[in-house]
Rosetta silent file (secondary structure, phi, psi, omega in degrees, C-alpha in Angstrom):
SEQUENCE: XXXXXXXXXXXXXXXXXXXXXXXXXXXXXXXXXXXXXXXXXXXXXXXXXXXXXXXXXXXXXXXXXXXXXXXXXXXXXXXXXXXXXXXXXXXXXXXXXXXXXXXXXXXXXXXXXXXXXXXXXXXXXXXXXXXXXXXXXXXXXXXXXXXXXXXXXXXXXXXXXXXXXXXXXXXXXXXXXXXXXXXXXXXXXXXXXXXXXXXXXXXXXXXXXXXXXXXXXXXXXXXXXXXXXXXXXXXXXXXXXXXXXXXXXXXXXXXXXXXXXXXXXXXXXXXXXXXXXXXXXXXXXXXXXXXXXXXXXXXXXXXXXXXXXXXXXXXXXXXXXXXXXXXXXX
SCORE:     score description
SCORE:     0.000 S_00000001
   1 L     0.000  -30.076  178.794  -13.400   86.927  111.427 S_00000001
   2 H   -61.999  -38.420  178.383  -10.322   84.800  112.030 S_00000001
   3 H   -64.022  -42.145  179.913  -12.286   82.726  114.565 S_00000001
   4 H   -67.091  -37.685  176.807  -15.070   82.169  112.057 S_00000001
   5 H   -61.394  -43.627  179.145  -12.588   81.190  109.369 S_00000001
   6 H   -66.125  -38.423  177.160  -11.074   78.612  111.684 S_00000001
   7 H   -61.424  -45.193  179.691  -14.541   77.330  112.608 S_00000001
   8 H   -61.386  -44.399 -179.521  -15.426   76.911  108.939 S_00000001
   9 H   -64.868  -39.255  179.174  -12.189   75.069  108.219 S_00000001
  10 H   -64.273  -43.571 -179.549  -12.678   72.781  111.225 S_00000001
  11 H   -63.974  -45.327  179.980  -16.228   71.906  110.212 S_00000001
  12 H   -67.875  -35.158  176.433  -15.295   71.173  106.616 S_00000001
  13 H   -62.665  -42.030  176.960  -12.269   69.224  107.817 S_00000001
  14 H   -63.239  -41.900  179.073  -14.488   67.039  109.969 S_00000001
  15 H   -65.085  -41.177  179.303  -16.863   66.507  107.052 S_00000001
  16 H   -62.862  -43.180 -179.242  -13.974   65.647  104.730 S_00000001
  17 H   -66.195  -42.062  179.492  -12.587   63.142  107.212 S_00000001
  18 H   -65.174  -39.797  179.559  -15.942   61.484  107.853 S_00000001
  19 H   -66.434  -40.539  179.698  -16.630   61.213  104.121 S_00000001
  20 H   -64.647  -32.768 -179.510  -13.173   59.710  103.482 S_00000001
  21 L   -86.434   -1.024 -177.448  -13.779   57.149  106.212 S_00000001
  22 L    55.350   36.638  178.799  -17.251   56.389  104.818 S_00000001
  23 L   -93.745   96.857 -175.368  -18.606   57.054  108.298 S_00000001
  24 H   -61.490  -40.794 -177.748  -22.270   57.856  107.628 S_00000001
  25 H   -66.274  -46.606 -179.944  -23.102   58.822  111.193 S_00000001
  26 H   -66.101  -35.561  177.404  -20.157   61.204  111.557 S_00000001
  27 H   -62.593  -45.248 -179.327  -20.911   62.671  108.119 S_00000001
  28 H   -62.781  -39.617  179.378  -24.513   63.343  109.121 S_00000001
  29 H   -65.669  -43.170 -179.374  -23.429   65.052  112.352 S_00000001
  30 H   -64.126  -40.807  179.982  -20.937   67.281  110.532 S_00000001
  31 H   -67.335  -39.911  178.297  -23.493   68.267  107.915 S_00000001
  32 H   -61.602  -39.135  178.818  -26.089   69.037  110.575 S_00000001
  33 H   -68.091  -39.418  177.797  -23.612   71.348  112.295 S_00000001
  34 H   -64.209  -40.067  176.378  -22.782   73.079  109.007 S_00000001
  35 H   -60.173  -44.611 -176.305  -26.482   73.588  108.381 S_00000001
  36 H   -63.660  -49.230 -176.030  -26.900   75.092  111.843 S_00000001
  37 H   -69.556  -33.296 -179.832  -23.999   77.533  111.664 S_00000001
  38 H   -71.922  -23.736  175.110  -24.818   78.561  108.093 S_00000001
  39 H   -78.093  -42.929 -172.495  -28.347   79.370  109.185 S_00000001
  40 H   -81.873  -25.981 -172.975  -27.375   81.303  112.300 S_00000001
  41 L  -130.588   96.095  179.466  -24.322   83.183  110.992 S_00000001
  42 L   -57.379  -29.651 -176.491  -24.471   84.740  107.500 S_00000001
  43 H   -67.120  -23.269 -175.321  -20.815   85.761  107.789 S_00000001
  44 H   -88.075  -10.065 -173.823  -19.619   82.157  107.855 S_00000001
  45 H   -63.024  -51.074  179.014  -21.372   81.070  104.653 S_00000001
  46 H   -64.059  -32.861  178.957  -18.773   82.339  102.194 S_00000001
  47 H   -66.711  -36.803  175.988  -16.033   81.017  104.496 S_00000001
  48 H   -64.171  -41.531  177.737  -17.581   77.545  104.331 S_00000001
  49 H   -63.507  -43.543  179.732  -17.598   77.748  100.540 S_00000001
  50 H   -63.346  -31.446 -178.789  -13.954   78.873  100.516 S_00000001
  51 L   -79.320   -6.340  175.405  -13.075   75.980  102.813 S_00000001
  52 L    97.320   23.084 -176.849  -14.492   73.507  100.283 S_00000001
  53 H   -70.596  -32.845 -168.588  -17.826   72.561  101.834 S_00000001
  54 H   -59.528  -47.760 -179.787  -19.906   72.702   98.651 S_00000001
  55 H   -60.031  -37.393 -179.514  -18.620   69.541   96.874 S_00000001
  56 H   -70.922  -38.432  176.847  -19.082   67.449  100.000 S_00000001
  57 H   -66.825  -42.994  179.939  -22.577   68.786  100.607 S_00000001
  58 H   -61.205  -35.666 -178.832  -23.524   68.254   96.970 S_00000001
  59 H   -62.379  -25.344 -179.732  -22.339   64.646   97.143 S_00000001
  60 L   -76.284  -14.160 -175.674  -24.989   63.946   99.787 S_00000001
  61 L   -85.701  -14.908 -172.233  -27.789   64.922   97.397 S_00000001
  62 L   -82.432  -10.574  176.308  -27.211   62.218   94.809 S_00000001
  63 L  -143.766  144.859 -178.856  -28.530   59.390   96.953 S_00000001
  64 L   -60.572  132.050  177.152  -31.218   59.275   99.635 S_00000001
  65 L  -158.635  163.854  179.516  -29.740   59.605  103.099 S_00000001
  66 L   -63.698  -23.819 -176.187  -30.590   61.045  106.460 S_00000001
  67 L   -90.616   -7.092 -172.355  -28.162   63.866  105.754 S_00000001
  68 H   -64.064  -39.303  179.562  -29.538   64.892  102.359 S_00000001
  69 H   -67.462  -42.093  177.650  -32.071   67.398  103.713 S_00000001
  70 H   -63.551  -39.916 -179.825  -29.482   69.015  105.985 S_00000001
  71 H   -64.924  -42.216  179.549  -27.011   69.150  103.092 S_00000001
  72 H   -65.038  -40.094  178.598  -29.590   70.782  100.793 S_00000001
  73 H   -66.026  -40.375  178.638  -30.495   73.335  103.461 S_00000001
  74 H   -65.140  -40.605  177.185  -26.826   74.139  104.073 S_00000001
  75 H   -61.761  -40.889  177.503  -26.245   74.616  100.340 S_00000001
  76 H   -61.076  -48.085 -179.907  -29.181   77.007  100.211 S_00000001
  77 H   -58.583  -44.839 -179.291  -27.814   79.028  103.109 S_00000001
  78 H   -64.379  -38.816 -176.664  -24.359   79.185  101.528 S_00000001
  79 H   -66.328  -21.762 -178.692  -25.790   80.183   98.133 S_00000001
  80 H   -72.350  -33.924 -173.023  -27.450   83.229   99.667 S_00000001
  81 H  -114.558  -28.399 -179.935  -24.189   84.812  100.828 S_00000001
  82 L   -79.186  157.130  176.738  -21.311   83.157   98.973 S_00000001
  83 L   -58.336  123.048 -175.730  -20.461   84.221   95.402 S_00000001
  84 H   -68.796  -28.239  176.223  -22.903   82.318   93.233 S_00000001
  85 H   -63.813  -33.839  178.056  -20.388   82.078   90.391 S_00000001
  86 H   -64.359  -42.950  179.227  -18.156   80.152   92.804 S_00000001
  87 H   -66.647  -41.179 -178.440  -20.913   77.644   93.474 S_00000001
  88 H   -62.645  -23.639 -178.654  -21.730   77.286   89.771 S_00000001
  89 L   -82.118   -6.483 -178.931  -18.102   76.312   89.138 S_00000001
  90 L   -76.049  118.883 -179.488  -18.315   73.284   91.444 S_00000001
  91 L   -57.947  133.307  174.452  -18.391   70.144   89.256 S_00000001
  92 L    84.586   -3.887 -176.730  -21.560   68.132   89.636 S_00000001
  93 H   -63.473  -46.479 -177.858  -23.507   70.689   91.676 S_00000001
  94 H   -66.358  -35.647  175.725  -26.332   71.111   89.163 S_00000001
  95 H   -65.010  -39.398  179.258  -26.595   67.345   88.696 S_00000001
  96 H   -65.754  -41.769  177.736  -26.792   66.942   92.467 S_00000001
  97 H   -64.569  -36.187  176.950  -29.523   69.576   92.733 S_00000001
  98 H   -61.205  -43.827  178.056  -31.429   67.811   89.959 S_00000001
  99 H   -62.731  -41.210 -178.627  -31.307   64.585   91.975 S_00000001
 100 H   -66.813  -33.234  178.363  -32.452   66.412   95.114 S_00000001
 101 H   -62.027  -24.270 -178.610  -35.419   67.936   93.275 S_00000001
 102 L   -94.623    2.668  177.736  -36.676   64.415   92.706 S_00000001
 103 L  -113.862  133.169 -171.465  -36.409   63.412   96.368 S_00000001
 104 L   -56.805  -48.379 -170.958  -39.131   64.517   98.750 S_00000001
 105 L   -65.826  -39.166 -173.457  -37.153   65.589  101.809 S_00000001
 106 L  -100.449   -0.100 -169.533  -34.633   67.843  100.100 S_00000001
 107 H   -61.406  -44.087 -174.794  -36.722   69.049   97.150 S_00000001
 108 H   -70.857  -33.930  176.018  -37.791   72.440   98.477 S_00000001
 109 H   -67.235  -39.526  179.666  -34.280   73.347   99.601 S_00000001
 110 H   -65.204  -42.850  178.790  -32.919   72.287   96.215 S_00000001
 111 H   -62.551  -41.922  178.815  -35.513   74.344   94.358 S_00000001
 112 H   -66.194  -34.432  177.018  -34.731   77.380   96.495 S_00000001
 113 H   -67.146  -42.528  176.187  -31.014   76.900   95.842 S_00000001
 114 H   -59.343  -43.067  178.334  -31.621   76.772   92.083 S_00000001
 115 H   -61.688  -40.566  178.145  -33.641   79.969   92.411 S_00000001
 116 H   -62.001  -43.780  178.716  -30.793   81.571   94.344 S_00000001
 117 H   -64.470  -33.327 -178.844  -28.302   80.645   91.620 S_00000001
 118 H   -74.121   -9.607  175.691  -30.662   82.046   88.993 S_00000001
 119 L   -62.422  -24.976  176.636  -30.509   85.452   90.660 S_00000001
 120 L   -88.626  117.837 -174.790  -27.301   85.939   88.678 S_00000001
 121 H   -56.313  -37.709 -177.652  -28.303   86.666   85.098 S_00000001
 122 H   -64.748  -20.303 -179.105  -25.210   84.968   83.704 S_00000001
 123 H   -82.823  -15.532 -171.225  -26.270   81.662   85.303 S_00000001
 124 H   -67.194  -37.536  178.049  -29.651   81.481   83.569 S_00000001
 125 H   -68.225  -42.080 -178.714  -28.355   80.184   80.258 S_00000001
 126 H   -64.204  -43.046  178.974  -26.170   77.553   81.939 S_00000001
 127 H   -70.531  -38.528  177.401  -29.027   76.298   84.105 S_00000001
 128 H   -63.327  -26.085  178.000  -31.438   76.453   81.163 S_00000001
 129 L   -74.375  -12.008  177.620  -29.082   74.213   79.217 S_00000001
 130 L   -92.017   83.195 -177.211  -29.634   71.524   81.858 S_00000001
 131 H   -56.887  -42.178  177.832  -32.866   70.103   80.514 S_00000001
 132 H   -59.215  -33.415  179.394  -33.116   67.404   83.238 S_00000001
 133 H   -68.157  -46.207  177.775  -32.942   70.130   85.889 S_00000001
 134 H   -62.692  -39.801  178.430  -35.755   72.133   84.302 S_00000001
 135 H   -62.426  -36.382  178.952  -37.732   68.909   83.860 S_00000001
 136 H   -67.217  -37.498  176.180  -37.281   68.139   87.557 S_00000001
 137 H   -64.240  -43.721  178.505  -38.671   71.567   88.490 S_00000001
 138 H   -63.044  -42.068  179.331  -41.699   71.006   86.236 S_00000001
 139 H   -62.896  -35.695  178.771  -42.206   67.545   87.722 S_00000001
 140 H   -65.839  -37.678  179.200  -42.116   69.006   91.221 S_00000001
 141 H   -67.685  -37.004 -176.145  -44.869   71.459   90.287 S_00000001
 142 H   -95.324    3.698 -174.507  -47.087   68.754   88.816 S_00000001
 143 L   -57.297  142.209  174.748  -46.297   66.083   91.407 S_00000001
 144 L  -131.107  128.235   -1.613  -49.175   64.059   92.814 S_00000001
 145 L   -66.352  161.785 -176.710  -49.806   63.992   95.668 S_00000001
 146 L   -59.307  137.728  171.380  -48.927   67.644   95.953 S_00000001
 147 L   -70.265 -179.578  179.164  -45.617   68.429   97.669 S_00000001
 148 L   -60.234  157.134  177.220  -45.578   70.908  100.515 S_00000001
 149 H   -57.472  -40.024 -179.851  -46.694   74.460   99.803 S_00000001
 150 H   -62.488  -43.618  179.953  -43.148   75.600  100.371 S_00000001
 151 H   -63.028  -42.960  179.240  -41.771   73.109   97.824 S_00000001
 152 H   -63.774  -44.502 -179.973  -44.326   74.169   95.220 S_00000001
 153 H   -64.080  -41.801  179.723  -43.638   77.857   95.802 S_00000001
 154 H   -64.769  -39.750  177.702  -39.873   77.373   95.630 S_00000001
 155 H   -64.812  -40.824  179.220  -40.217   75.423   92.385 S_00000001
 156 H   -65.080  -39.867  178.460  -42.439   78.143   90.904 S_00000001
 157 H   -64.826  -38.432  177.895  -39.951   80.845   91.887 S_00000001
 158 H   -66.998  -40.753  177.990  -37.138   78.880   90.255 S_00000001
 159 H   -64.219  -39.903  178.020  -39.198   78.414   87.078 S_00000001
 160 H   -60.703  -46.579 -178.739  -39.977   82.130   87.020 S_00000001
 161 H   -64.566  -39.188  178.055  -36.283   82.973   87.329 S_00000001
 162 H   -64.285  -38.870 -177.400  -35.365   80.479   84.604 S_00000001
 163 H   -73.684   -9.784  173.723  -38.015   81.927   82.284 S_00000001
 164 L   -65.587  -21.845  175.654  -36.486   85.395   82.612 S_00000001
 165 L   -90.946  108.378 -170.864  -33.944   84.111   80.071 S_00000001
 166 H   -48.988  -43.078 -179.904  -35.940   84.106   76.806 S_00000001
 167 H   -61.981  -21.809 -179.744  -34.409   80.939   75.248 S_00000001
 168 H   -73.168  -20.859 -173.982  -35.465   78.939   78.312 S_00000001
 169 H   -64.428  -46.347 -179.665  -39.160   79.623   77.697 S_00000001
 170 H   -63.767  -36.318  177.516  -39.512   77.369   74.672 S_00000001
 171 H   -62.289  -45.631  179.927  -37.670   74.596   76.530 S_00000001
 172 H   -63.842  -40.281  177.930  -40.077   74.878   79.457 S_00000001
 173 H   -60.836  -43.724  179.188  -43.082   74.859   77.118 S_00000001
 174 H   -64.791  -24.984  179.168  -41.754   71.682   75.525 S_00000001
 175 L   -85.230   -0.426  177.231  -41.393   70.105   78.974 S_00000001
 176 L    89.315   21.023 -176.759  -45.088   70.648   79.701 S_00000001
 177 H   -66.988  -32.827 -178.386  -44.817   73.571   82.078 S_00000001
 178 H   -62.394  -45.996  178.739  -47.927   75.292   80.681 S_00000001
 179 H   -62.036  -42.381 -179.917  -50.122   72.309   81.461 S_00000001
 180 H   -63.624  -40.630 -178.472  -48.617   71.975   84.935 S_00000001
 181 H   -68.198  -44.489 -179.422  -49.130   75.667   85.688 S_00000001
 182 H   -68.894  -27.567  174.095  -52.738   75.799   84.562 S_00000001
 183 H   -63.101  -39.494  176.269  -53.465   72.669   86.607 S_00000001
 184 H   -66.263  -44.626 -178.319  -52.337   74.623   89.663 S_00000001
 185 H   -58.818  -40.471 -174.128  -54.370   77.676   88.649 S_00000001
 186 H   -84.599  -27.520 -168.068  -57.531   75.638   88.238 S_00000001
 187 H  -122.633  -11.432 -172.934  -57.200   73.152   91.081 S_00000001
 188 L  -101.980  119.137 -177.418  -54.867   74.395   93.811 S_00000001
 189 L   -99.068    7.501 -177.949  -56.443   76.393   96.605 S_00000001
 190 L   -71.540  145.230 -174.875  -53.343   76.943   98.732 S_00000001
 191 L   -57.933  127.985  174.219  -52.548   80.533   99.621 S_00000001
 192 L    84.568  -12.576 -175.821  -50.358   82.286   97.083 S_00000001
 193 H   -67.550  -44.451 -178.552  -50.028   79.382   94.665 S_00000001
 194 H   -63.257  -41.198  177.794  -52.274   80.839   91.953 S_00000001
 195 H   -59.555  -46.628 -178.401  -50.435   84.179   92.117 S_00000001
 196 H   -68.148  -39.727 -179.388  -47.050   82.487   91.759 S_00000001
 197 H   -64.900  -42.834 -179.772  -48.253   80.116   89.034 S_00000001
 198 H   -69.640  -26.482  174.655  -49.734   82.916   86.927 S_00000001
 199 H   -64.197  -40.491  177.258  -46.501   84.886   87.276 S_00000001
 200 H   -69.774  -39.882  176.390  -44.666   81.985   85.622 S_00000001
 201 H   -54.069  -44.626 -178.478  -47.443   81.687   83.018 S_00000001
 202 H   -61.805  -37.103  179.735  -46.842   85.329   82.103 S_00000001
 203 H   -71.053  -48.809 -176.238  -43.141   84.695   81.585 S_00000001
 204 H   -71.062  -17.123  175.899  -43.392   81.534   79.487 S_00000001
 205 L   -64.791  -16.671 -175.156  -46.089   83.192   77.373 S_00000001
 206 L   -84.516   41.729  171.967  -43.321   85.313   75.907 S_00000001
 207 L  -146.128  151.037 -176.072  -42.251   82.858   73.195 S_00000001
 208 L   -60.845  -32.433 -176.486  -43.863   81.887   69.910 S_00000001
 209 L   -65.832  -17.691 -173.771  -44.027   78.219   70.920 S_00000001
 210 H   -77.056  -29.146 -170.162  -46.439   78.969   73.754 S_00000001
 211 H   -60.441  -47.091 -178.186  -49.460   80.110   71.730 S_00000001
 212 H   -59.406  -40.109 -179.562  -50.434   76.707   70.326 S_00000001
 213 H   -67.994  -42.935  178.518  -50.275   75.143   73.791 S_00000001
 214 H   -60.198  -44.480 -179.438  -52.319   77.935   75.367 S_00000001
 215 H   -65.289  -44.379 -175.427  -54.978   77.627   72.649 S_00000001
 216 H   -61.726  -33.665 -177.250  -55.067   73.839   72.808 S_00000001
 217 L  -107.654   22.284  177.356  -55.790   73.751   76.526 S_00000001
 218 L    60.075   30.347 -179.657  -58.147   76.757   76.645 S_00000001
 219 H   -65.350  -32.061  178.676  -55.508   78.794   78.433 S_00000001
 220 H   -65.917  -40.157  177.838  -56.716   82.029   76.852 S_00000001
 221 H   -62.332  -42.419  179.640  -60.200   81.433   78.250 S_00000001
 222 H   -62.297  -45.106 -179.126  -58.730   80.808   81.696 S_00000001
 223 H   -64.524  -42.087  178.085  -56.672   83.991   81.568 S_00000001
 224 H   -62.397  -41.510  178.564  -59.618   86.086   80.422 S_00000001
 225 H   -63.158  -33.962  178.904  -61.734   84.665   83.235 S_00000001
 226 H   -68.429  -23.875  178.091  -59.010   85.604   85.721 S_00000001
 227 H   -70.324  -24.417 -174.214  -59.263   89.225   84.571 S_00000001
 228 L   -64.324  121.247 -179.453  -62.884   89.398   85.710 S_00000001
 229 H   -60.326  -31.572 -178.719  -63.144   91.485   88.861 S_00000001
 230 H   -83.516   -0.893 -177.096  -66.127   89.427   89.983 S_00000001
 231 H   -84.677   -5.771  176.815  -64.290   86.137   89.625 S_00000001
 232 L    88.786    2.515  179.059  -62.520   86.398   92.956 S_00000001
 233 L   -71.286  146.945  179.238  -58.982   86.583   91.580 S_00000001
 234 L   -72.109  161.091  176.224  -56.514   88.652   93.581 S_00000001
 235 H   -55.632  -38.585  179.932  -55.118   91.913   92.129 S_00000001
 236 H   -67.085  -39.899  178.143  -51.788   90.209   91.571 S_00000001
 237 H   -64.626  -42.371  178.083  -53.416   87.318   89.706 S_00000001
 238 H   -62.048  -41.866  177.669  -55.364   89.728   87.489 S_00000001
 239 H   -61.115  -44.664  179.623  -52.154   91.625   86.773 S_00000001
 240 H   -64.549  -38.801  179.001  -50.351   88.398   85.888 S_00000001
 241 H   -63.758  -41.961  177.641  -53.190   87.294   83.611 S_00000001
 242 H   -64.287  -41.013  179.375  -53.053   90.603   81.737 S_00000001
 243 H   -64.114  -38.774  178.900  -49.259   90.315   81.454 S_00000001
 244 H   -63.560  -46.249  179.159  -49.590   86.773   80.090 S_00000001
 245 H   -64.002  -39.421  179.121  -52.053   87.823   77.405 S_00000001
 246 H   -66.020  -42.606  178.304  -49.899   90.802   76.499 S_00000001
 247 H   -65.429  -36.089  174.649  -46.762   88.654   76.238 S_00000001
 248 H   -60.345  -42.700 -178.949  -48.644   86.176   74.053 S_00000001
 249 H   -67.318  -42.187  179.440  -49.610   89.007   71.730 S_00000001
 250 H   -62.285  -43.431 -178.156  -46.063   90.398   71.630 S_00000001
 251 H   -77.422  -33.440 -172.573  -44.613   86.966   70.828 S_00000001
 252 H  -101.204  -10.291  175.186  -47.440   85.770   68.556 S_00000001
 253 H    62.187 -141.583 -172.803  -48.366   88.933   66.677 S_00000001
 254 H   -57.457  -41.262 -178.887  -51.474   89.057   64.495 S_00000001
 255 H   -64.990  -41.452  179.679  -52.460   85.444   65.061 S_00000001
 256 H   -64.623  -40.346  176.727  -52.267   85.808   68.833 S_00000001
 257 H   -58.318  -45.846 -179.903  -54.380   88.964   68.682 S_00000001
 258 H   -61.923  -38.876 -179.954  -57.016   87.089   66.673 S_00000001
 259 H   -66.496  -40.085  179.403  -57.012   84.214   69.183 S_00000001
 260 H   -67.231  -45.073 -179.908  -57.493   86.576   72.128 S_00000001
 261 H   -61.186  -31.441 -177.928  -60.277   88.520   70.384 S_00000001
 262 H   -70.633  -16.391  177.669  -62.010   85.220   69.591 S_00000001
 263 L   -76.857  121.310 -176.889  -62.419   84.501   73.313 S_00000001
 264 L   -55.564  127.423  177.173  -65.881   85.686   74.266 S_00000001
 265 L    80.103    5.943 -175.256  -65.826   88.798   76.432 S_00000001
 266 H   -62.252  -50.015 -176.620  -62.039   89.212   76.200 S_00000001
 267 H   -64.347  -37.768  178.102  -62.003   92.849   75.161 S_00000001
 268 H   -64.539  -40.366 -179.080  -64.607   93.768   77.771 S_00000001
 269 H   -66.848  -40.115  178.565  -62.617   92.004   80.497 S_00000001
 270 H   -66.167  -42.718 -179.932  -59.405   93.769   79.485 S_00000001
 271 H   -63.713  -40.215  179.427  -61.175   97.135   79.363 S_00000001
 272 H   -59.523  -42.925  179.171  -62.701   96.530   82.793 S_00000001
 273 H   -66.951  -41.181 -179.588  -59.240   95.945   84.280 S_00000001
 274 H   -61.378  -29.966 -176.833  -57.806   98.990   82.509 S_00000001
 275 H  -100.688    0.182 -174.985  -60.535  101.162   84.039 S_00000001
 276 L   -79.009  113.745 -177.896  -60.629   99.515   87.488 S_00000001
 277 L   -70.243  -17.152  179.960  -59.515  102.057   90.084 S_00000001
 278 L   -89.082   -8.974 -178.516  -58.901   99.249   92.587 S_00000001
 279 L   -76.022  158.908  177.391  -56.444   97.419   90.308 S_00000001
 280 L   -67.599  153.106  179.711  -52.687   97.756   90.696 S_00000001
 281 H   -60.087  -39.324  179.900  -50.982  100.419   88.602 S_00000001
 282 H   -67.609  -40.857  178.235  -48.952   97.753   86.839 S_00000001
 283 H   -62.998  -42.174  178.161  -52.044   95.668   86.135 S_00000001
 284 H   -63.435  -41.157 -179.786  -53.855   98.663   84.681 S_00000001
 285 H   -64.398  -41.267  177.441  -50.841   99.515   82.505 S_00000001
 286 H   -63.072  -43.599 -179.581  -50.661   95.971   81.167 S_00000001
 287 H   -64.631  -40.763  179.362  -54.384   95.989   80.422 S_00000001
 288 H   -63.430  -42.656  178.227  -54.187   99.354   78.678 S_00000001
 289 H   -64.989  -41.278  179.102  -51.312   98.160   76.483 S_00000001
 290 H   -64.054  -40.886  179.596  -53.161   94.931   75.702 S_00000001
 291 H   -61.580  -41.573  178.679  -56.305   96.869   74.816 S_00000001
 292 H   -66.669  -37.725  178.241  -54.354   99.018   72.364 S_00000001
 293 H   -64.526  -41.775  178.755  -52.760   95.914   70.845 S_00000001
 294 H   -64.876  -37.049  178.821  -56.159   94.302   70.356 S_00000001
 295 H   -68.650  -41.906  179.365  -57.431   97.490   68.742 S_00000001
 296 H   -64.919  -33.102 -175.549  -54.393   97.732   66.433 S_00000001
 297 L   -99.620   16.065 -175.626  -54.767   94.124   65.384 S_00000001
 298 L   -70.854  -16.148  178.469  -58.512   94.099   64.975 S_00000001
 299 L  -142.119  152.315 -175.966  -58.388   93.939   61.182 S_00000001
 300 H   -60.505  -36.027 -176.875  -55.939   92.446   58.691 S_00000001
 301 H   -66.650  -12.330 -179.101  -55.263   95.777   57.061 S_00000001
 302 H   -96.510   10.590 -171.464  -53.871   97.005   60.396 S_00000001
 303 H   -58.243  -45.483 -178.151  -51.152   94.362   60.624 S_00000001
 304 H   -66.986  -33.036  175.601  -48.217   96.722   60.055 S_00000001
 305 H   -63.374  -38.977  178.349  -49.681   99.140   62.567 S_00000001
 306 H   -62.995  -45.573 -179.162  -49.771   96.283   65.073 S_00000001
 307 H   -60.794  -44.472  178.324  -46.132   95.423   64.439 S_00000001
 308 H   -60.026  -42.448 -179.828  -45.101   99.045   64.911 S_00000001
 309 H   -63.977  -45.878 -177.791  -47.082   99.215   68.146 S_00000001
 310 H   -65.465  -40.440  178.024  -45.607   95.968   69.505 S_00000001
 311 H   -63.054  -41.199  177.046  -42.052   96.966   68.647 S_00000001
 312 H   -65.186  -36.705  179.663  -42.547  100.280   70.413 S_00000001
 313 H   -65.307  -43.597  179.794  -44.053   98.499   73.404 S_00000001
 314 H   -60.627  -42.885 -177.353  -41.098   96.145   73.679 S_00000001
 315 H   -69.820  -26.775 -176.428  -38.637   99.021   73.591 S_00000001
 316 H   -91.841  -15.367 -175.863  -40.501  100.986   76.256 S_00000001
 317 L  -130.093  106.124 -177.816  -41.095   98.147   78.730 S_00000001
 318 L   -65.641  -13.475 -179.095  -38.149   95.940   79.754 S_00000001
 319 L   -87.883  -10.334  177.173  -40.563   93.396   81.241 S_00000001
 320 L   -74.875  140.569 -171.494  -42.194   92.663   77.887 S_00000001
 321 L   -90.004  150.363  161.741  -40.892   89.432   76.425 S_00000001
 322 L    54.383   69.967  178.452  -39.156   88.562   73.207 S_00000001
 323 H   -62.370  -31.546  179.956  -38.717   91.654   71.040 S_00000001
 324 H   -62.111  -37.087 -178.800  -37.379   89.512   68.187 S_00000001
 325 H   -63.601  -39.453 -178.534  -40.667   87.628   68.028 S_00000001
 326 H   -63.287  -37.167 -174.754  -42.635   90.837   67.598 S_00000001
 327 H   -76.447  -13.555 -177.229  -40.507   91.936   64.646 S_00000001
 328 L   -80.754   -4.781 -176.760  -40.992   88.682   62.759 S_00000001
 329 L  -103.204   14.613 -179.608  -44.623   89.427   62.047 S_00000001
 330 L   -88.105    0.000    0.000  -44.015   92.506   59.866 S_00000001
């Protein structure tokens, strides 16, 4: 380990010297070497962070350069193994990642790094407070022409992780994430994109602010159609669609139930998924819970019964969103 520590210090020392001398070529070579060793040797990643590599790598992301992609990739590698709280404490890192998200070459590495940082629950509020960063992730998802499949998937994973923190959901809705996600669901045929997009849809559905947007853009109709076994949706997509509708109901209460019931064929589609022996166990469970919620909320006189059911559902399932929202409809 002593040899690796010395290697890390030497590499960061070379990078520090090249940056101080404003030698772009030497800086690029040093960063490329750091990317290589951080990819090949997981043990050296934390040592690179301890040696001070992160601020110098982050500085390369704020302006387009030949080294920016290597710097973003090296930061991703380091974030996987080094203490993520240590990286979050580096001044300017989140601003640098925001800049990288808006540049084509480094965008997918930056999105993956944000996702890595979001693995720590304590980081989700801090990252969610950076509205420009969340906006950059949404912009990457809706970018035209489409970025690489990898960039889109990394951005979706980062959005999913951000939306695990309930206060971030309303921010994302306000930034237009619902429209961007449904555009992918309806128009993107790349493998795995619809599954990942609907997973994020299910998360952001768990706030009161989402219902109006879903209704306005026929999102409920889209989700119900995705439940249809004959529609060609994958089991994971059907599961995500059921979870999205259930989270909408939990967050939106009686009004959300009425909106779902108003979609033609909704109850039949939910029942079909609940009874489908080929569906995933989780998808069936979501559909069964949604079916009970629709039944509880089928008439105005049942409103308190619905609230009791939703509160019990929230307490029994840690993946259900926004328990406070459910209690506000009593």
